[in-house]
C-alpha positions in Angstrom: -0.3 0.0 -0.3 0.7 3.4 0.1 1.3 6.4 2.3 0.1 9.2 0.3 -3.5 7.2 1.1 -2.8 7.1 5.0 -3.2 2.6 4.7 0.5 2.1 5.8 1.7 1.8 9.4 0.2 2.2 13.3 1.5 4.1 16.0 0.9 6.8 18.6 -2.3 8.4 19.2 -0.6 12.0 18.2 1.1 10.3 15.4 -2.7 9.3 13.7 -3.9 12.6 15.1 -1.2 14.1 12.6 -1.6 11.3 9.6 -5.5 12.7 10.0 -4.9 16.1 9.0 -2.5 15.2 6.4 -4.3 13.1 4.8 -8.1 15.5 5.6 -5.6 18.6 3.6 -4.2 15.8 1.0 -7.4 15.1 0.1 -8.9 18.6 0.5 -6.6 19.2 -2.2 -7.4 16.1 -4.8 -10.7 16.8 -4.8 -9.9 20.5 -6.2 -8.0 19.0 -8.5 -10.5 16.4 -9.6 -13.0 19.2 -10.3 -10.8 20.9 -12.3 -9.9 18.0 -14.1 -13.7 17.4 -14.5 -14.2 20.7 -16.4 -11.3 19.9 -18.3 -12.8 16.3 -19.2 -15.9 18.7 -20.5 -14.1 20.5 -22.6 -13.1 17.9 -24.7 -16.6 16.9 -25.3 -16.4 13.2 -23.2 -17.9 11.6 -20.8 -16.0 10.1 -17.8 -15.9 7.2 -16.2 -14.2 5.6 -13.2 -13.0 1.9 -13.2 -12.3 0.8 -9.6 -12.4 -3.4 -8.7 -10.1 -5.8 -7.1 -6.9 -6.8 -9.4 -8.3 -9.6 -12.3 -11.8 -8.6 -12.3 -11.9 -8.2 -15.7 -11.7 -4.8 -16.5 -9.4 -4.5 -19.2 -11.4 -7.1 -21.1 -14.6 -5.3 -20.5 -12.9 -2.1 -21.9 -12.2 -4.1 -24.8 -15.5 -5.5 -25.4 -17.0 -1.9 -25.2 -14.7 -0.3 -27.8 -14.9 -3.3 -30.3 -19.0 -2.7 -29.5 -19.4 1.0 -30.3 -16.4 1.1 -32.9 -17.4 3.5 -35.3 -20.0 4.9 -33.2 -18.8 7.1 -30.2 -14.4 8.6 -29.9 -13.0 6.5 -26.8 -10.4 7.1 -24.7 -8.8 5.6 -22.5 -6.2 6.2 -19.1 -4.9 3.2 -17.6 -3.3 2.8 -14.0 -1.1 0.3 -12.6 1.7 0.1 -10.0 3.8 -1.1 -13.0 4.1 -2.2 -16.8 2.4 -0.5 -20.3 0.6 -4.2 -20.9 -2.9 -3.0 -20.3 -2.5 0.2 -22.3 -0.7 -2.0 -25.3 -4.3 -3.8 -25.3 -6.3 -0.9 -25.7 -3.7 0.2 -28.0 -4.0 -2.5 -30.6 -7.7 -1.5 -31.1 -7.0 1.6 -32.3 -7.8 3.9 -29.4 -6.1 7.4 -27.5 -4.7 5.9 -24.5 -2.3 6.7 -22.2 -0.8 4.1 -19.5 0.0 5.3 -15.8 2.2 4.0 -13.7 2.1 4.9 -10.1 5.2 3.1 -8.6 4.0 1.9 -6.1 0.7 3.8 -5.2 -2.1 1.9 -4.8 -4.3 4.4 -6.6 -4.5 6.7 -9.0 -5.3 10.3 -7.7 -6.6 13.4 -9.3 -2.9 15.4 -10.2 -1.6 12.3 -11.7 -4.9 12.3 -14.0 -4.5 15.2 -15.0 -1.2 14.5 -16.7 -2.6 11.7 -18.3 -6.0 13.9 -19.8 -2.9 16.4 -21.0 -1.2 13.5 -22.9 -4.4 12.1 -24.0 -5.0 15.4 -25.5 -2.6 15.4 -27.7 -3.4 12.5 -29.3 -7.0 12.9 -30.2 -8.2 14.7 -33.4 -10.2 17.7 -33.9 -13.6 15.8 -32.9 -12.5 15.5 -29.6 -14.1 12.1 -27.2 -17.2 11.1 -26.5 -16.1 8.8 -24.2 -13.4 8.6 -21.4 -12.4 5.2 -19.2 -10.2 5.8 -16.3 -9.2 2.7 -15.3 -7.8 2.5 -12.2 -5.1 0.4 -9.8 -7.1 -2.6 -9.1 -8.0 -2.4 -5.5 -11.1 -1.6 -3.7 -10.2 -0.1 -0.9 -7.5 3.2 -1.8 -9.2 4.2 -4.9 -12.7 4.7 -3.5 -11.4 8.1 -1.1 -9.8 9.7 -4.4 -12.1 11.6 -7.0 -10.6 11.6 -10.2 -12.8 13.6 -11.9 -15.1 11.3 -13.3 -18.5 11.7 -14.0 -19.0 8.0 -12.8 -17.9 5.2 -11.0 -18.4 1.8 -11.8 -17.4 -1.1 -9.3 -16.3 -4.0 -10.4 -17.0 -7.5 -9.1 -15.8 -11.0 -10.8 -17.6 -14.0 -10.2 -14.5 -15.8 -9.1 -14.0 -13.3 -6.2 -17.0 -14.3 -4.2 -20.2 -12.9 -3.8 -19.6 -11.6 0.3 -17.2 -8.6 -1.6 -20.3 -5.5 -0.8 -20.1 -6.6 2.5 -16.5 -7.0 3.3 -15.6 -3.7 1.2 -19.0 -1.3 1.8 -17.6 1.7 0.7 -16.4 0.8 -3.1 -20.0 -0.2 -3.5 -21.4 2.9 -1.3 -19.8 5.4 -3.5 -20.5 3.8 -6.7 -23.5 4.5 -9.4 -22.9 1.2 -11.4 -22.2 -2.7 -10.4 -20.9 -5.0 -12.8 -20.8 -8.9 -12.0 -18.6 -9.6 -14.4 -17.4 -13.5 -15.9 -20.9 -14.6 -15.5 -19.5 -17.2 -17.5 -17.8 -18.9 -14.9 -21.0 -19.2 -12.0 -21.0 -22.6 -12.8 -18.0 -23.4 -11.4 -17.4 -20.9 -8.1 -20.0 -20.7 -5.5 -21.3 -17.5 -5.9 -24.8 -15.8 -5.3 -25.7 -12.9 -8.1 -28.9 -12.7 -5.6 -26.5 -12.0 -2.5 -23.8 -9.8 -4.1 -26.8 -8.0 -5.4 -28.8 -7.7 -2.4 -25.4 -6.5 0.1 -24.8 -4.2 -2.6 -28.4 -2.7 -2.9 -28.3 -2.1 0.4 -25.6 -0.5 0.6 -26.6 1.9 -2.0 -30.3 1.2 -3.3 -29.5 3.1 -6.7 -26.7 1.4 -8.0 -27.4 0.5 -11.4 -26.7 -3.3 -11.5 -25.1 -5.4 -15.2 -24.3 -8.9 -15.1 -22.0 -9.6 -18.1 -19.5 -11.9 -19.7 -16.7 -10.2 -21.6 -16.4 -14.4 -22.9 -19.9 -15.2 -23.8 -21.4 -11.5 -24.6 -23.7 -12.3 -22.1 -25.8 -8.7 -21.4 -23.5 -6.4 -23.3 -26.5 -5.3 -25.5 -27.6 -3.8 -22.4 -24.5 -2.0 -20.8 -23.5 -0.7 -24.1 -27.2 0.9 -24.4 -27.2 2.2 -21.3 -23.6 3.7 -22.0 -25.5 5.0 -25.1 -28.8 6.6 -22.9 -26.1 8.4 -20.4 -24.2 10.0 -23.1 -27.6 11.7 -24.5 -28.7 12.3 -20.7 -25.1 13.6 -20.1 -24.9 15.9 -23.8 -28.2 17.1 -22.6 -27.5 18.6 -19.6 -24.6 19.9 -20.6 -26.7 22.0 -23.4 -29.0 23.1 -20.4 
């Protein structure tokens, strides 16, 4: 984990108070940068979605299949967050999509300041038509990314079938602060002790307004619903901007 989000170390009460004060200032500065990012993204014409999940839940595969489904229809850009390597960005780049890889070098989340650098770099890859959707794939983690706004208009949390249906109860803040809940790898349900009903019930108990989808990037299950949701979301967003 990393010191920047306060997830390292124990210590005396006095030390803990100091850490809390530093973290509060850190989050306030991050939130101010996130608000700036959101307006900057809007100038590009884009709706931004922050994807958070545990490692291996299928974020990059979801992006690949979403890009394929909307190819030639919507202009999509991606910011990839990882501790190391360009592997995920290379996968997206292979689809001819503007993408920037942000490597944190050990930090367990993206923050608004590094995402701003990513947006500016991504902007150099765009033509004058701008973007429709900007996906930000956060570092794989259901804890630390939750506290850091990035400038997104929407936060989506992913839970894959192999992880177990108890995760909403174990990591409540990830589900409380998201607007969309995606259960991924549903083609694996026959091979794991996973209850769709439990996962959705626990998530809805925490956040009754969650939009919920059960998806398989392998079989394409419910991908029409997911892509249709993105189309409608973008339409509503554009209407709001007009007003």
